[in-house]
MARLO-182964 format. One line per 8 residues: their letters; for each residue x, y, z of C-alpha. Coordinates in nm, 3 decimals. Layout:
MARLO-182964
a) X/Y/Z  ...
***
This chain:
MARLO-182964
mqmsrral) 7.611/9.328/8.009  7.980/9.361/8.019  8.235/9.604/7.940  8.468/9.540/7.625  8.791/9.540/7.674  8.845/9.891/7.523  8.658/10.073/7.806  8.842/9.907/8.046
laaasalt) 9.172/9.989/7.941  9.034/10.375/7.874  8.955/10.328/8.193  9.246/10.261/8.336  9.448/10.452/8.103  9.200/10.786/8.255  9.313/10.679/8.631  9.713/10.628/8.536
atglpraw) 9.637/11.078/8.407  9.594/11.154/8.792  9.904/10.981/8.888  10.018/10.657/8.952  10.070/10.520/9.336  10.414/10.573/9.452  10.442/10.220/9.503  10.400/10.153/9.084
agagadgk) 10.691/10.436/9.026  10.925/10.329/8.818  10.807/9.957/8.813  10.836/9.996/8.337  10.674/9.861/8.153  10.876/9.600/8.106  10.820/9.494/8.423  10.588/9.160/8.439
ftvafags) 10.455/8.945/8.725  10.279/8.633/8.719  9.928/8.593/8.860  9.875/8.205/8.920  9.464/8.189/8.912  9.128/7.980/8.940  9.072/7.793/8.615  8.727/7.962/8.621
mgvvmdeg) 8.837/8.288/8.638  8.971/8.334/8.262  8.862/8.571/8.122  8.778/8.802/8.385  9.139/8.786/8.460  9.231/8.781/8.135  9.029/8.997/7.994  8.929/9.258/8.265
vgpafqak) 9.158/9.269/8.585  9.430/9.168/8.404  9.459/9.457/8.125  9.329/9.691/8.321  9.589/9.745/8.572  9.859/9.674/8.317  9.766/9.998/8.145  9.656/10.150/8.500
sgaqyqgi) 10.078/10.048/8.629  10.295/9.950/8.351  10.377/9.653/8.460  10.338/9.367/8.203  10.053/9.046/8.322  10.081/8.715/8.321  9.758/8.453/8.393  9.790/8.138/8.433
gqaamala) 9.468/7.922/8.532  9.465/7.583/8.619  9.247/7.383/8.905  9.240/7.621/9.232  9.434/7.321/9.500  9.618/7.177/9.145  9.854/7.534/9.162  9.843/7.529/9.549
hllsaktm) 10.031/7.196/9.578  10.320/7.357/9.236  10.354/7.712/9.419  10.414/7.470/9.718  10.700/7.219/9.572  10.774/7.552/9.416  10.773/7.384/9.096  10.560/7.651/8.956
madvfipv) 10.640/8.061/9.058  10.397/8.327/9.076  10.380/8.686/9.170  10.042/8.666/9.289  9.806/8.373/9.423  9.453/8.351/9.342  9.173/8.064/9.455  8.829/8.028/9.546
spapmkav) 8.725/7.902/9.838  8.978/7.903/10.140  9.192/7.574/10.109  9.413/7.659/9.869  9.514/7.907/10.012  9.525/7.727/10.325  9.789/7.507/10.082  10.036/7.766/10.023
eeaglvde) 9.966/7.939/10.357  10.143/7.618/10.516  10.421/7.615/10.214  10.521/7.941/10.430  10.494/8.170/10.084  10.199/8.376/10.285  10.093/8.447/10.601  9.836/8.454/10.821
gqgipvas) 9.579/8.707/10.722  9.694/8.840/10.380  9.500/8.590/10.176  9.229/8.859/10.143  8.811/8.836/9.999  8.815/9.015/9.585  8.456/8.849/9.505  8.277/8.568/9.576
tqivlays) 7.995/8.409/9.336  7.748/8.122/9.433  7.689/7.743/9.188  7.404/7.750/8.916  7.315/7.517/8.625  7.496/7.583/8.361  7.323/7.414/8.015  7.404/7.394/7.636
paskfaaa) 7.242/7.576/7.426  7.231/7.314/7.182  7.181/7.037/7.435  6.826/6.905/7.337  6.742/6.843/7.702  6.753/7.251/7.680  6.437/7.360/7.618  6.380/7.134/7.988
iakagtka) 6.622/7.327/8.172  6.511/7.616/8.109  6.177/7.603/8.193  6.253/7.396/8.490  6.439/7.721/8.603  6.104/7.898/8.664  6.102/7.671/8.973  6.426/7.555/9.094
gaksggaa) 6.406/7.844/9.388  6.093/7.685/9.540  6.141/7.361/9.779  5.808/7.303/9.610  5.820/7.185/9.323  6.214/7.276/9.276  6.368/6.940/9.252  6.285/6.985/8.863
wtkilqep) 6.584/7.012/8.693  6.729/6.694/8.891  6.540/6.447/8.763  6.619/6.597/8.445  7.009/6.536/8.471  6.877/6.181/8.520  6.735/6.080/8.199  6.864/5.845/8.001
gfrfgrtd) 7.145/6.003/7.732  7.225/6.315/7.935  7.573/6.422/7.948  7.702/6.583/8.321  8.024/6.758/8.287  8.247/6.793/8.610  8.575/6.866/8.746  8.838/6.645/8.931
pttdpqgq) 8.748/6.704/9.346  9.068/6.569/9.400  9.221/6.836/9.245  8.988/7.174/9.211  8.704/7.341/9.457  8.477/7.322/9.200  8.452/6.976/9.084  8.413/6.938/9.534
yvlytlql) 8.132/7.164/9.523  7.916/7.024/9.229  7.975/6.669/9.472  7.851/6.927/9.780  7.562/7.013/9.616  7.427/6.766/9.497  7.434/6.594/9.851  7.270/6.866/10.020
aemlykmp) 7.014/6.856/9.694  7.008/6.538/9.797  6.867/6.709/10.156  6.579/6.905/10.070  6.409/6.769/9.830  6.427/6.440/10.066  6.562/6.262/9.738  6.830/5.969/9.875
glaktiag) 7.092/5.841/9.665  7.061/6.133/9.436  7.383/6.208/9.402  7.514/5.899/9.332  7.277/5.821/9.081  7.374/6.147/8.866  7.757/6.174/8.943  7.867/5.799/9.019
pdvneaqi) 8.168/5.765/9.206  8.372/6.118/9.328  8.580/6.072/9.081  8.426/5.970/8.784  8.600/5.973/8.445  8.337/6.014/8.255  8.205/6.293/8.388  8.538/6.488/8.407
ftepslls) 8.717/6.689/8.235  9.015/6.995/8.300  8.808/7.389/8.453  8.919/7.516/8.175  8.826/7.327/7.855  8.482/7.267/8.034  8.240/7.563/7.912  8.347/7.489/7.651
rlqegqid) 8.311/7.202/7.623  7.942/7.286/7.678  7.932/7.579/7.434  7.992/7.345/7.207  7.740/7.070/7.289  7.995/6.837/7.408  7.767/6.818/7.681  7.403/6.940/7.870
atlgyqsa) 7.526/7.062/8.126  7.701/7.125/8.476  7.753/7.272/8.819  7.945/7.591/8.808  8.026/7.930/8.922  7.816/8.189/8.809  8.054/8.387/8.739  8.288/8.184/8.536
vvsqklpf) 7.889/8.105/8.384  7.816/8.467/8.316  8.121/8.504/8.166  8.112/8.293/7.886  7.787/8.455/7.805  7.626/8.096/7.875  7.287/7.998/7.978  7.196/7.850/8.322
ialpsein) 6.964/7.863/8.612  6.977/7.980/8.935  6.945/7.729/9.183  6.774/7.750/9.572  7.040/7.958/9.845  7.062/7.631/10.053  7.253/7.456/9.758  7.420/7.715/9.597
fsdpsknk) 7.649/7.807/9.842  7.597/8.189/9.853  7.407/8.310/10.230  7.631/8.348/10.498  7.320/8.229/10.693  7.323/7.889/10.606  7.736/7.883/10.599  7.780/7.691/11.014
dwyskasl) 7.453/7.484/10.983  7.361/7.387/10.676  7.637/7.383/10.402  7.893/7.218/10.663  7.629/6.926/10.643  7.794/6.883/10.264  8.131/6.657/10.309  8.393/6.461/10.095
tltskgts) 8.695/6.251/10.198  8.976/6.319/9.978  9.308/6.087/10.015  9.688/6.257/9.905  9.999/6.065/9.932  9.811/5.866/10.155  9.640/6.107/10.385  9.230/6.108/10.403
ktlhpgll) 9.121/6.420/10.459  8.734/6.493/10.519  8.612/6.892/10.364  8.356/7.050/10.378  8.197/7.389/10.216  8.197/7.707/10.312  8.092/8.025/10.062  8.228/8.084/9.756
vfyaaalk) 8.482/8.339/9.756  8.778/8.381/9.596  9.033/8.466/9.829  9.394/8.669/9.686  9.756/8.750/9.813  10.066/8.856/9.727  10.315/8.539/9.707  10.617/8.602/9.918
natnptaa) 10.850/8.466/9.720  10.713/8.631/9.398  11.006/8.807/9.211  10.777/9.135/9.131  10.658/9.236/9.436  10.578/9.561/9.422  10.347/9.490/9.127  10.190/9.143/9.302
qgfvdfla) 10.121/9.407/9.633  9.996/9.671/9.377  9.760/9.402/9.148  9.637/9.274/9.528  9.539/9.604/9.643  9.363/9.703/9.305  9.140/9.418/9.293  8.986/9.542/9.624
sqtgqaif) 8.940/9.894/9.505  8.658/10.036/9.391  8.756/10.027/9.022  8.891/9.656/9.063  8.542/9.530/9.255  8.368/9.732/8.936  8.512/9.511/8.643  8.420/9.184/8.911
aeygygpa) 8.040/9.288/8.905  8.102/9.332/8.492  8.201/8.953/8.430  7.977/8.862/8.699  8.136/8.793/9.034  7.973/8.896/9.421  8.117/9.140/9.583  8.456/8.998/9.838
rgpki) 8.296/8.865/10.185  8.397/8.729/10.473  8.697/8.732/10.698  9.088/8.746/10.549  9.284/8.358/10.561
***
């Protein structure tokens, strides 16, 4: 069950009573710091770890949630300023590293997630998807959910793969499902072209549209779906990007080629891990590093778990 915001603040206040780390002393209640994070993290950041750290440190939390790669480009171009960056998957963090905003090894894993099929409780396909979920984890008979997504009139939503890792992982999931279930052409049948305007919505609005019944289903991060209290079905480890043993030899079989500024780059998926780093041009470096440390702490990890996130895993970037 998700902790209430009041409970989180009370817990953080109790920790404050035992004394703040020396690095945070004197930060001041009016000291502000800004966290730019993957848009799917909106609930846990704005209702969970953000307020909890603010209550503990006295530094005023401000959050900006957007597509992670789009944020990376804005931060790298210095058209957006932030103290902390928290993307999902390595690519956005590597982009800000290449721009000189973080050093190698500075991006640390703070949480993880996996891909699930989330659906609208108001969808006329809801009962069929729920039923398919009882077999979704099996290779034999587990493809029922893919057939529902191909039904006439089914409204499938996703984010833009050119700016958002979640949009990329939708395509990776469908590619691996095509291989797992031996269903050639499945990915194109469900998604159409990689950038399909009929299916693409902004990351912050995608789950809201699902809740309101404007779309029937999406493939997305379990962490965000649990935070929004939406129904979902679990998918087998072969296609949900949660199993380290499948990372190198299986997940890497999926690929996506994107073109930016005339240069094409082929990407491959890996485990779905959230990374955090204090940026070199942070205006409040003390609060920035303190926040990153808080995310990795026992308290921060407990909050992530309450909001449906898996534990931090994997090496630093």
